[in-house]
Every structure is written in C-alpha cells, then in structure tokens.
BALOBA-1460 file (C-alpha; in Angstrom, 3 decimals):
// residues 342
<rec num="1" residu="m" x="0.016" y="-0.068" z="0.135"/>
<rec num="2" residu="a" x="1.583" y="3.634" z="-0.728"/>
<rec num="3" residu="s" x="2.116" y="5.833" z="2.193"/>
<rec num="4" residu="e" x="0.146" y="8.442" z="2.301"/>
<rec num="5" residu="f" x="1.282" y="11.812" z="0.855"/>
<rec num="6" residu="i" x="-0.028" y="15.248" z="-0.603"/>
<rec num="7" residu="m" x="1.880" y="18.123" z="-2.768"/>
<rec num="8" residu="l" x="2.371" y="21.895" z="-1.755"/>
<rec num="9" residu="t" x="2.706" y="24.563" z="-4.044"/>
<rec num="10" residu="v" x="5.753" y="26.320" z="-2.398"/>
<rec num="11" residu="p" x="6.278" y="30.209" z="-3.999"/>
<rec num="12" residu="g" x="10.032" y="30.917" z="-4.802"/>
<rec num="13" residu="p" x="12.705" y="32.831" z="-6.411"/>
<rec num="14" residu="d" x="12.704" y="30.424" z="-9.249"/>
<rec num="15" residu="g" x="8.462" y="30.349" z="-9.653"/>
<rec num="16" residu="d" x="6.013" y="27.476" z="-7.584"/>
<rec num="17" residu="r" x="7.699" y="23.887" z="-6.707"/>
<rec num="18" residu="e" x="5.432" y="21.655" z="-6.006"/>
<rec num="19" residu="v" x="7.194" y="19.957" z="-2.809"/>
<rec num="20" residu="r" x="5.775" y="16.375" z="-1.856"/>
<rec num="21" residu="l" x="4.914" y="16.144" z="1.958"/>
<rec num="22" residu="s" x="4.365" y="12.051" z="2.788"/>
<rec num="23" residu="s" x="2.395" y="11.170" z="6.207"/>
<rec num="24" residu="p" x="0.729" y="14.927" z="6.734"/>
<rec num="25" residu="n" x="-1.211" y="13.551" z="9.490"/>
<rec num="26" residu="r" x="1.403" y="12.159" z="11.545"/>
<rec num="27" residu="v" x="1.376" y="14.150" z="14.638"/>
<rec num="28" residu="l" x="4.735" y="15.314" z="15.770"/>
<rec num="29" residu="w" x="3.990" y="17.622" z="18.682"/>
<rec num="30" residu="p" x="1.412" y="14.934" z="20.955"/>
<rec num="31" residu="e" x="0.580" y="16.857" z="23.924"/>
<rec num="32" residu="l" x="-1.441" y="19.130" z="21.214"/>
<rec num="33" residu="g" x="-1.828" y="17.591" z="18.120"/>
<rec num="34" residu="i" x="0.172" y="19.322" z="15.932"/>
<rec num="35" residu="t" x="0.693" y="17.470" z="12.642"/>
<rec num="36" residu="k" x="3.568" y="17.269" z="10.250"/>
<rec num="37" residu="h" x="1.560" y="18.727" z="7.739"/>
<rec num="38" residu="e" x="0.699" y="21.925" z="10.467"/>
<rec num="39" residu="l" x="4.513" y="22.511" z="10.863"/>
<rec num="40" residu="a" x="5.088" y="22.567" z="6.788"/>
<rec num="41" residu="e" x="2.035" y="25.111" z="6.897"/>
<rec num="42" residu="y" x="3.751" y="27.001" z="9.794"/>
<rec num="43" residu="l" x="7.540" y="27.166" z="7.736"/>
<rec num="44" residu="l" x="5.803" y="28.506" z="5.307"/>
<rec num="45" residu="a" x="4.214" y="31.440" z="7.200"/>
<rec num="46" residu="v" x="7.778" y="32.573" z="8.690"/>
<rec num="47" residu="a" x="9.863" y="31.674" z="5.103"/>
<rec num="48" residu="t" x="10.836" y="35.424" z="4.337"/>
<rec num="49" residu="p" x="12.115" y="35.915" z="8.169"/>
<rec num="50" residu="f" x="13.291" y="32.681" z="8.981"/>
<rec num="51" residu="l" x="15.555" y="32.641" z="5.404"/>
<rec num="52" residu="a" x="16.637" y="35.880" z="6.730"/>
<rec num="53" residu="a" x="18.108" y="34.975" z="9.935"/>
<rec num="54" residu="n" x="18.845" y="31.074" z="8.693"/>
<rec num="55" residu="g" x="18.861" y="31.055" z="4.941"/>
<rec num="56" residu="n" x="22.743" y="31.146" z="2.740"/>
<rec num="57" residu="r" x="24.913" y="29.656" z="5.197"/>
<rec num="58" residu="p" x="25.421" y="26.011" z="6.715"/>
<rec num="59" residu="v" x="22.900" y="24.239" z="8.981"/>
<rec num="60" residu="s" x="22.050" y="21.200" z="10.740"/>
<rec num="61" residu="l" x="18.983" y="19.954" z="10.714"/>
<rec num="62" residu="e" x="17.510" y="17.854" z="13.877"/>
<rec num="63" residu="r" x="15.429" y="15.171" z="12.667"/>
<rec num="64" residu="f" x="12.991" y="13.385" z="14.714"/>
<rec num="65" residu="p" x="11.704" y="10.180" z="12.439"/>
<rec num="66" residu="e" x="8.425" y="9.811" z="15.103"/>
<rec num="67" residu="a" x="7.430" y="12.751" z="17.119"/>
<rec num="68" residu="v" x="9.394" y="15.345" z="19.564"/>
<rec num="69" residu="g" x="10.322" y="12.905" z="22.878"/>
<rec num="70" residu="g" x="11.431" y="10.305" z="20.413"/>
<rec num="71" residu="e" x="14.940" y="9.545" z="19.067"/>
<rec num="72" residu="s" x="16.307" y="12.600" z="17.350"/>
<rec num="73" residu="f" x="19.490" y="13.049" z="14.793"/>
<rec num="74" residu="f" x="21.943" y="15.508" z="13.312"/>
<rec num="75" residu="s" x="21.677" y="16.052" z="9.475"/>
<rec num="76" residu="k" x="24.784" y="18.005" z="8.052"/>
<rec num="77" residu="n" x="25.604" y="17.166" z="4.690"/>
<rec num="78" residu="p" x="22.634" y="16.403" z="1.731"/>
<rec num="79" residu="p" x="21.035" y="13.125" z="2.286"/>
<rec num="80" residu="k" x="20.271" y="10.946" z="-1.031"/>
<rec num="81" residu="g" x="17.986" y="12.270" z="-3.150"/>
<rec num="82" residu="t" x="18.108" y="15.791" z="-2.028"/>
<rec num="83" residu="p" x="16.609" y="18.112" z="-4.638"/>
<rec num="84" residu="a" x="18.306" y="20.378" z="-6.293"/>
<rec num="85" residu="y" x="17.016" y="23.698" z="-5.438"/>
<rec num="86" residu="v" x="18.358" y="22.856" z="-1.469"/>
<rec num="87" residu="e" x="22.035" y="23.527" z="-1.699"/>
<rec num="88" residu="a" x="25.397" y="22.461" z="-0.050"/>
<rec num="89" residu="v" x="28.597" y="24.281" z="0.794"/>
<rec num="90" residu="t" x="32.063" y="22.352" z="1.750"/>
<rec num="91" residu="v" x="32.917" y="23.711" z="5.551"/>
<rec num="92" residu="a" x="36.113" y="23.292" z="7.352"/>
<rec num="93" residu="y" x="35.611" y="21.389" z="10.523"/>
<rec num="94" residu="n" x="37.332" y="21.924" z="14.014"/>
<rec num="95" residu="s" x="38.898" y="18.059" z="13.419"/>
<rec num="96" residu="g" x="40.538" y="19.901" z="10.127"/>
<rec num="97" residu="r" x="37.768" y="17.544" z="8.119"/>
<rec num="98" residu="k" x="36.132" y="18.998" z="5.161"/>
<rec num="99" residu="h" x="32.661" y="17.709" z="4.314"/>
<rec num="100" residu="p" x="29.720" y="19.170" z="2.520"/>
<rec num="101" residu="q" x="26.918" y="20.612" z="4.791"/>
<rec num="102" residu="l" x="23.466" y="21.736" z="3.875"/>
<rec num="103" residu="v" x="21.906" y="25.857" z="2.640"/>
<rec num="104" residu="l" x="18.759" y="26.729" z="2.555"/>
<rec num="105" residu="t" x="18.205" y="29.375" z="0.414"/>
<rec num="106" residu="e" x="14.494" y="29.254" z="-0.515"/>
<rec num="107" residu="p" x="10.512" y="28.232" z="1.075"/>
<rec num="108" residu="a" x="10.854" y="24.792" z="-0.957"/>
<rec num="109" residu="a" x="14.468" y="24.085" z="0.684"/>
<rec num="110" residu="i" x="12.545" y="24.610" z="4.334"/>
<rec num="111" residu="v" x="9.141" y="22.503" z="3.162"/>
<rec num="112" residu="w" x="11.760" y="20.037" z="2.247"/>
<rec num="113" residu="a" x="13.479" y="20.051" z="5.491"/>
<rec num="114" residu="a" x="10.118" y="19.571" z="7.461"/>
<rec num="115" residu="q" x="9.912" y="16.424" z="4.929"/>
<rec num="116" residu="m" x="12.506" y="15.813" z="6.205"/>
<rec num="117" residu="n" x="11.358" y="15.618" z="9.357"/>
<rec num="118" residu="t" x="12.975" y="18.392" z="10.865"/>
<rec num="119" residu="i" x="11.880" y="20.407" z="13.746"/>
<rec num="120" residu="v" x="14.958" y="22.188" z="14.945"/>
<rec num="121" residu="f" x="17.139" y="24.287" z="12.692"/>
<rec num="122" residu="h" x="20.451" y="24.833" z="13.827"/>
<rec num="123" residu="p" x="22.207" y="28.015" z="11.332"/>
<rec num="124" residu="w" x="25.591" y="28.724" z="11.765"/>
<rec num="125" residu="a" x="27.119" y="32.136" z="12.662"/>
<rec num="126" residu="s" x="28.726" y="32.575" z="9.126"/>
<rec num="127" residu="l" x="27.606" y="32.422" z="5.597"/>
<rec num="128" residu="a" x="28.258" y="29.961" z="2.871"/>
<rec num="129" residu="s" x="29.756" y="32.877" z="0.444"/>
<rec num="130" residu="n" x="32.140" y="32.544" z="4.087"/>
<rec num="131" residu="t" x="32.224" y="29.549" z="5.745"/>
<rec num="132" residu="d" x="35.275" y="30.363" z="7.914"/>
<rec num="133" residu="n" x="34.153" y="34.329" z="9.281"/>
<rec num="134" residu="p" x="31.233" y="35.098" z="11.306"/>
<rec num="135" residu="v" x="28.492" y="37.735" z="10.361"/>
<rec num="136" residu="e" x="27.109" y="37.199" z="14.002"/>
<rec num="137" residu="l" x="28.707" y="37.428" z="17.835"/>
<rec num="138" residu="r" x="25.955" y="35.331" z="19.250"/>
<rec num="139" residu="i" x="25.597" y="35.292" z="23.390"/>
<rec num="140" residu="d" x="23.907" y="32.753" z="24.682"/>
<rec num="141" residu="l" x="21.866" y="33.720" z="28.392"/>
<rec num="142" residu="d" x="21.594" y="30.570" z="30.135"/>
<rec num="143" residu="p" x="19.433" y="29.952" z="33.195"/>
<rec num="144" residu="q" x="20.720" y="27.761" z="36.169"/>
<rec num="145" residu="p" x="18.807" y="25.910" z="38.537"/>
<rec num="146" residu="g" x="17.450" y="28.059" z="41.037"/>
<rec num="147" residu="t" x="17.639" y="30.698" z="38.484"/>
<rec num="148" residu="d" x="14.520" y="32.147" z="35.453"/>
<rec num="149" residu="f" x="13.605" y="33.786" z="32.939"/>
<rec num="150" residu="g" x="13.678" y="37.547" z="34.139"/>
<rec num="151" residu="d" x="16.965" y="36.529" z="36.013"/>
<rec num="152" residu="a" x="17.890" y="35.747" z="31.959"/>
<rec num="153" residu="i" x="16.703" y="39.519" z="31.420"/>
<rec num="154" residu="r" x="17.957" y="41.423" z="33.330"/>
<rec num="155" residu="a" x="21.413" y="39.848" z="32.605"/>
<rec num="156" residu="a" x="20.365" y="40.586" z="28.844"/>
<rec num="157" residu="h" x="19.694" y="44.204" z="29.875"/>
<rec num="158" residu="g" x="22.999" y="44.014" z="31.179"/>
<rec num="159" residu="l" x="24.533" y="42.537" z="28.531"/>
<rec num="160" residu="r" x="23.738" y="44.976" z="25.710"/>
<rec num="161" residu="a" x="24.613" y="47.919" z="27.429"/>
<rec num="162" residu="v" x="28.076" y="46.038" z="27.961"/>
<rec num="163" residu="l" x="27.847" y="45.582" z="24.224"/>
<rec num="164" residu="r" x="27.038" y="49.096" z="22.971"/>
<rec num="165" residu="e" x="29.983" y="50.623" z="24.946"/>
<rec num="166" residu="a" x="32.089" y="48.112" z="22.562"/>
<rec num="167" residu="g" x="30.307" y="49.635" z="19.629"/>
<rec num="168" residu="l" x="27.926" y="47.150" z="19.204"/>
<rec num="169" residu="e" x="23.751" y="47.345" z="18.462"/>
<rec num="170" residu="a" x="22.355" y="43.788" z="20.343"/>
<rec num="171" residu="w" x="19.306" y="42.034" z="19.103"/>
<rec num="172" residu="v" x="17.622" y="39.865" z="21.104"/>
<rec num="173" residu="k" x="15.461" y="36.678" z="20.852"/>
<rec num="174" residu="t" x="13.904" y="33.607" z="23.065"/>
<rec num="175" residu="s" x="16.064" y="30.630" z="22.844"/>
<rec num="176" residu="g" x="12.038" y="28.330" z="22.770"/>
<rec num="177" residu="n" x="12.977" y="26.690" z="26.379"/>
<rec num="178" residu="r" x="14.348" y="28.825" z="29.456"/>
<rec num="179" residu="g" x="17.143" y="31.179" z="28.134"/>
<rec num="180" residu="i" x="17.733" y="34.045" z="25.772"/>
<rec num="181" residu="h" x="19.447" y="34.911" z="22.766"/>
<rec num="182" residu="v" x="21.702" y="37.991" z="22.136"/>
<rec num="183" residu="f" x="23.294" y="38.646" z="18.959"/>
<rec num="184" residu="c" x="25.194" y="41.580" z="17.091"/>
<rec num="185" residu="p" x="25.449" y="41.400" z="13.486"/>
<rec num="186" residu="i" x="29.088" y="41.931" z="12.946"/>
<rec num="187" residu="e" x="30.968" y="42.375" z="9.372"/>
<rec num="188" residu="p" x="32.880" y="39.513" z="8.758"/>
<rec num="189" residu="t" x="36.575" y="40.490" z="9.577"/>
<rec num="190" residu="h" x="37.493" y="37.592" z="11.781"/>
<rec num="191" residu="e" x="37.577" y="33.927" z="11.955"/>
<rec num="192" residu="f" x="35.542" y="31.812" z="14.675"/>
<rec num="193" residu="l" x="38.068" y="31.519" z="17.439"/>
<rec num="194" residu="e" x="38.933" y="35.629" z="17.664"/>
<rec num="195" residu="v" x="35.050" y="35.889" z="18.001"/>
<rec num="196" residu="r" x="34.897" y="33.546" z="20.556"/>
<rec num="197" residu="h" x="37.295" y="35.650" z="22.519"/>
<rec num="198" residu="a" x="35.466" y="39.036" z="21.664"/>
<rec num="199" residu="v" x="32.349" y="37.218" z="23.195"/>
<rec num="200" residu="i" x="34.536" y="35.897" z="26.194"/>
<rec num="201" residu="a" x="36.087" y="39.707" z="26.800"/>
<rec num="202" residu="a" x="31.831" y="40.602" z="26.670"/>
<rec num="203" residu="a" x="30.776" y="37.768" z="29.048"/>
<rec num="204" residu="r" x="34.225" y="38.529" z="31.482"/>
<rec num="205" residu="e" x="32.768" y="42.380" z="31.234"/>
<rec num="206" residu="l" x="29.238" y="41.882" z="32.138"/>
<rec num="207" residu="e" x="30.234" y="39.372" z="34.945"/>
<rec num="208" residu="r" x="32.359" y="42.277" z="36.839"/>
<rec num="209" residu="r" x="29.722" y="44.255" z="37.090"/>
<rec num="210" residu="m" x="27.203" y="41.772" z="37.832"/>
<rec num="211" residu="p" x="29.019" y="39.137" z="39.874"/>
<rec num="212" residu="d" x="25.964" y="37.625" z="41.646"/>
<rec num="213" residu="a" x="23.698" y="37.244" z="38.690"/>
<rec num="214" residu="v" x="25.589" y="36.303" z="36.015"/>
<rec num="215" residu="t" x="28.728" y="33.744" z="35.342"/>
<rec num="216" residu="t" x="31.324" y="32.420" z="32.787"/>
<rec num="217" residu="n" x="32.450" y="29.745" z="34.638"/>
<rec num="218" residu="w" x="31.711" y="26.101" z="32.478"/>
<rec num="219" residu="w" x="31.905" y="23.522" z="34.632"/>
<rec num="220" residu="k" x="28.317" y="23.338" z="36.595"/>
<rec num="221" residu="e" x="29.707" y="23.059" z="39.441"/>
<rec num="222" residu="e" x="31.154" y="26.524" z="39.707"/>
<rec num="223" residu="r" x="28.230" y="28.190" z="38.555"/>
<rec num="224" residu="g" x="25.584" y="28.075" z="41.158"/>
<rec num="225" residu="e" x="22.711" y="30.160" z="41.339"/>
<rec num="226" residu="r" x="23.622" y="32.836" z="38.397"/>
<rec num="227" residu="i" x="22.736" y="32.933" z="34.765"/>
<rec num="228" residu="f" x="25.812" y="31.150" z="32.628"/>
<rec num="229" residu="v" x="26.923" y="33.082" z="29.909"/>
<rec num="230" residu="d" x="27.806" y="30.083" z="27.367"/>
<rec num="231" residu="f" x="30.769" y="31.572" z="25.167"/>
<rec num="232" residu="n" x="31.745" y="28.301" z="24.164"/>
<rec num="233" residu="q" x="28.365" y="28.370" z="21.509"/>
<rec num="234" residu="a" x="30.420" y="30.903" z="19.594"/>
<rec num="235" residu="n" x="32.702" y="28.410" z="18.121"/>
<rec num="236" residu="r" x="32.944" y="26.920" z="14.625"/>
<rec num="237" residu="d" x="30.348" y="24.295" z="13.808"/>
<rec num="238" residu="r" x="28.568" y="24.758" z="17.276"/>
<rec num="239" residu="t" x="24.869" y="25.993" z="16.833"/>
<rec num="240" residu="m" x="21.586" y="27.267" z="18.600"/>
<rec num="241" residu="a" x="17.933" y="27.264" z="17.611"/>
<rec num="242" residu="g" x="17.321" y="29.869" z="15.244"/>
<rec num="243" residu="a" x="15.358" y="32.823" z="14.905"/>
<rec num="244" residu="y" x="11.754" y="31.337" z="14.375"/>
<rec num="245" residu="s" x="13.003" y="27.874" z="14.192"/>
<rec num="246" residu="p" x="10.275" y="25.227" z="16.447"/>
<rec num="247" residu="r" x="11.582" y="23.478" z="19.263"/>
<rec num="248" residu="a" x="11.250" y="20.183" z="20.606"/>
<rec num="249" residu="l" x="9.670" y="20.386" z="23.386"/>
<rec num="250" residu="p" x="6.375" y="19.276" z="24.432"/>
<rec num="251" residu="t" x="4.739" y="22.635" z="24.065"/>
<rec num="252" residu="a" x="5.720" y="23.331" z="20.729"/>
<rec num="253" residu="t" x="7.614" y="26.293" z="21.116"/>
<rec num="254" residu="v" x="9.787" y="28.561" z="19.050"/>
<rec num="255" residu="a" x="13.066" y="30.574" z="19.407"/>
<rec num="256" residu="t" x="11.237" y="33.829" z="18.836"/>
<rec num="257" residu="p" x="12.794" y="36.934" z="18.239"/>
<rec num="258" residu="v" x="11.442" y="40.533" z="20.418"/>
<rec num="259" residu="a" x="12.260" y="43.501" z="20.276"/>
<rec num="260" residu="w" x="14.423" y="45.003" z="23.437"/>
<rec num="261" residu="d" x="11.583" y="47.390" z="24.623"/>
<rec num="262" residu="e" x="8.825" y="44.327" z="24.921"/>
<rec num="263" residu="l" x="11.429" y="42.051" z="26.911"/>
<rec num="264" residu="d" x="10.389" y="42.528" z="30.255"/>
<rec num="265" residu="a" x="6.405" y="41.477" z="29.225"/>
<rec num="266" residu="v" x="7.358" y="38.840" z="27.359"/>
<rec num="267" residu="e" x="6.226" y="35.275" z="28.232"/>
<rec num="268" residu="p" x="8.132" y="33.224" z="25.816"/>
<rec num="269" residu="a" x="5.789" y="29.749" z="26.747"/>
<rec num="270" residu="a" x="3.245" y="31.940" z="24.661"/>
<rec num="271" residu="f" x="5.188" y="32.165" z="20.979"/>
<rec num="272" residu="t" x="4.624" y="28.520" z="19.280"/>
<rec num="273" residu="v" x="4.014" y="27.283" z="15.958"/>
<rec num="274" residu="r" x="0.384" y="27.962" z="15.970"/>
<rec num="275" residu="t" x="0.796" y="31.729" z="17.836"/>
<rec num="276" residu="v" x="3.922" y="33.114" z="15.804"/>
<rec num="277" residu="p" x="2.412" y="33.281" z="12.406"/>
<rec num="278" residu="e" x="-0.139" y="35.814" z="13.955"/>
<rec num="279" residu="r" x="1.876" y="37.704" z="15.688"/>
<rec num="280" residu="l" x="4.650" y="38.578" z="12.612"/>
<rec num="281" residu="a" x="1.254" y="39.250" z="10.697"/>
<rec num="282" residu="e" x="0.197" y="41.680" z="13.133"/>
<rec num="283" residu="i" x="3.330" y="43.659" z="14.817"/>
<rec num="284" residu="g" x="5.809" y="41.869" z="11.605"/>
<rec num="285" residu="d" x="9.443" y="40.701" z="12.302"/>
<rec num="286" residu="p" x="11.400" y="42.697" z="15.079"/>
<rec num="287" residu="w" x="14.173" y="41.615" z="13.107"/>
<rec num="288" residu="a" x="13.881" y="43.361" z="10.112"/>
<rec num="289" residu="a" x="16.285" y="45.536" z="9.877"/>
<rec num="290" residu="f" x="19.185" y="43.006" z="11.835"/>
<rec num="291" residu="a" x="21.706" y="42.680" z="8.889"/>
<rec num="292" residu="e" x="21.641" y="46.592" z="7.736"/>
<rec num="293" residu="k" x="24.083" y="47.923" z="9.962"/>
<rec num="294" residu="p" x="27.477" y="44.967" z="11.284"/>
<rec num="295" residu="g" x="29.886" y="46.166" z="13.853"/>
<rec num="296" residu="r" x="32.820" y="45.843" z="14.260"/>
<rec num="297" residu="i" x="34.478" y="43.277" z="17.440"/>
<rec num="298" residu="d" x="37.603" y="45.442" z="17.476"/>
<rec num="299" residu="t" x="36.935" y="46.956" z="21.081"/>
<rec num="300" residu="l" x="36.381" y="43.954" z="22.442"/>
<rec num="301" residu="l" x="39.554" y="41.840" z="20.927"/>
<rec num="302" residu="q" x="41.471" y="45.097" z="22.767"/>
<rec num="303" residu="w" x="38.981" y="43.999" z="25.735"/>
<rec num="304" residu="w" x="40.547" y="40.635" z="25.434"/>
<rec num="305" residu="e" x="44.074" y="41.906" z="25.068"/>
<rec num="306" residu="r" x="43.586" y="43.405" z="28.416"/>
<rec num="307" residu="d" x="42.425" y="40.363" z="30.018"/>
<rec num="308" residu="v" x="45.064" y="38.096" z="29.217"/>
<rec num="309" residu="s" x="47.480" y="40.801" z="29.887"/>
<rec num="310" residu="n" x="45.773" y="40.780" z="33.554"/>
<rec num="311" residu="g" x="46.538" y="37.236" z="33.531"/>
<rec num="312" residu="l" x="43.205" y="36.085" z="32.043"/>
<rec num="313" residu="g" x="43.599" y="33.715" z="29.440"/>
<rec num="314" residu="e" x="41.602" y="30.994" z="27.610"/>
<rec num="315" residu="l" x="38.531" y="29.158" z="28.381"/>
<rec num="316" residu="p" x="37.380" y="25.297" z="28.361"/>
<rec num="317" residu="f" x="36.547" y="24.300" z="25.130"/>
<rec num="318" residu="p" x="33.378" y="22.027" z="24.408"/>
<rec num="319" residu="p" x="34.398" y="18.524" z="24.644"/>
<rec num="320" residu="e" x="34.324" y="17.300" z="21.295"/>
<rec num="321" residu="f" x="36.764" y="19.911" z="20.258"/>
<rec num="322" residu="p" x="40.841" y="19.258" z="20.328"/>
<rec num="323" residu="k" x="42.417" y="20.505" z="23.004"/>
<rec num="324" residu="m" x="43.575" y="23.652" z="21.975"/>
<rec num="325" residu="p" x="46.535" y="26.676" z="22.577"/>
<rec num="326" residu="g" x="46.310" y="27.935" z="25.899"/>
<rec num="327" residu="e" x="42.989" y="25.805" z="27.100"/>
<rec num="328" residu="p" x="42.636" y="25.073" z="30.953"/>
<rec num="329" residu="p" x="42.697" y="21.709" z="32.217"/>
<rec num="330" residu="r" x="39.427" y="20.020" z="30.569"/>
<rec num="331" residu="v" x="38.713" y="17.996" z="34.064"/>
<rec num="332" residu="q" x="36.039" y="19.211" z="36.324"/>
<rec num="333" residu="p" x="38.018" y="21.922" z="39.252"/>
<rec num="334" residu="s" x="36.710" y="19.483" z="41.649"/>
<rec num="335" residu="r" x="38.349" y="16.477" z="40.613"/>
<rec num="336" residu="i" x="41.809" y="18.429" z="39.402"/>
<rec num="337" residu="n" x="44.833" y="16.436" z="41.414"/>
<rec num="338" residu="p" x="47.047" y="19.692" z="42.307"/>
<rec num="339" residu="e" x="50.334" y="17.614" z="41.972"/>
<rec num="340" residu="n" x="49.141" y="16.493" z="38.396"/>
<rec num="341" residu="w" x="48.313" y="19.824" z="37.258"/>
<rec num="342" residu="a" x="51.075" y="22.135" z="38.691"/>
C-alpha cells in the first residue's frame, strides 16, 4: 500500500515548486496534536524572516523520525535524493575535516526539511559565501538551577549595555526554552576563534558588573544560582536554534525574535508554532533590520588582550573539540589533583 502524501505548492524566487509531503497527518507534538502538515504550513508562514535569519548559511537539521520526545539525529550533509534546489557548501570542521553542509535558500527548501522530519534548525553564524568568518556574534544566556527567565532578562539588559560600549548593537530573541539569545550583526573580518575571544571579553565584562547574577564558569559545579553566559556557542560548528525555529519540546515553542522594549513582559511559552504566524502578521518581524548595520569587534578584542595581559587567558572548549592552545585543564575543578596540574 502506498504511503499517504500530499503535494504543497510553494512559491519561490524561481516560481512555484511542488513539494511532496509524506505522512502529513503524523502527529509531531502529541500533547497538542500538531501534525507534520501543520509544521510545514508554519514554516511557509514564517519563510521570509526565517530565511533572513537562517538562510544562505550552513545549517544542521535536527530530525525526529517519529515525534518530539522520541529518537532524533542531526543531518549536516545533503542526504541521498536531496532536490537540486537544496544547496550545500563545503565547510571545515574543528578536526580539520571538510565536508558538504546543507544550505537553505528558498521556501521550498524549508518545506523539504519538514518532509525530512526536521523540527529544529541550527544555522551557523557564517554565510555560505565565507564559512570561516562569522557575520554574527552570538551569546546564549542560560538559566541555571535556582534562576529563571526573569533573571535572564536582567542579564540581557546588562549585556546590551556592555555591547553598546563596545560599539555593537544587540538584538534579542527567546531560545524557545528557558534562556535568551543575544546576537550582534558583525562584519565578517575575523574567524571563529577571534569572535569567540570577543564573546569571552564581553561575558567577562558583564560578569564584573553583575557578579552575583551571571557567571562565565564552564563547570556547572562552579556556577551557583547565576545565569551562565555560554561563550562556547561562538565556536565553529556550535549552533543554537535559529530565529523562528520550532523547538522539540511538548509545548511546540519557537525561538522568537523580540524587541527590547517588549522583553520585560515576554512570556516565552506564548510563542509557539500556532501563535507566531499571527504575531508576525500583527507586528511584523522585530529583526527585519538586523543585518543593515553590522558592527566590528575591534573593541571587544582590545578588551580580550587587556584581560590576557592581566592574567585572564583562554577558557575551556567543548568536549568534542581537540585540545586548543592555552586551554586550561579540561577536568572538573573538584577532580583536579594539584600535583598533576602544576
């Protein structure tokens, strides 16, 4: 028996495309009854701001063969049978290996990703035209046990002030979960490691100003009840849910751009696959002007050099990374034997 499918007519830069969607009635979010077809329609409704934020850059697709809460895996390279309108670019990973990575450039490509059971979209901070140099500085404000979204809001306002002093204009979105993502458009003049150092410099400056509220400690045992400023999201091939990407949570929340003047009243649980299209229709995209005036990270890099000269050097990298120059011991502080780490 042939599997159930529908054909969706998807407008795009080269005219309409017919995109096949199999199992359209399969429920992806069981608690809400949201189907694969409804997901595809959501992605079509937000296609313009979605592509502005996530298109024309390497992207990893987090795919769920059954439903949220079930097994998932990441697709980076184009799978067999990928249509010609879904593009790819060769990228270099931290291991030195090079491989093609998916690039989404038009609405039909987003719907194809839904056909491939994608729920979460993880874009790189760099464009396909220059994958080595980010066009965004990204900082993830991650609430720790004992803190909440309100604490992340206060940290976000403090971070915005720090970045403004460094000559950068910050933009903000919900993570779709408990945290907040702060982005700055930047000129693609520096590679990932230098942008990471700029993020660390901003994070350390924020930590100096709000020591009881935020922390840059990589090890959870040292964070306490503070917002963790996750500097490691600035690394090559480290990604977070893109703007307007659904999240694989029971409530079908969406990582949603917001204006700074609405942040204090935001309820992140209110932004879902079912509510965000109406929000866009009513108020438009708060990030519509995001890329118009990219800044430079020169001042932040000066702060980095200042901190290095004052004895503050490199911070730990994620566990899947090779050992990096100047990196401190990649061991929990409570497990370090001082005799072995002189």
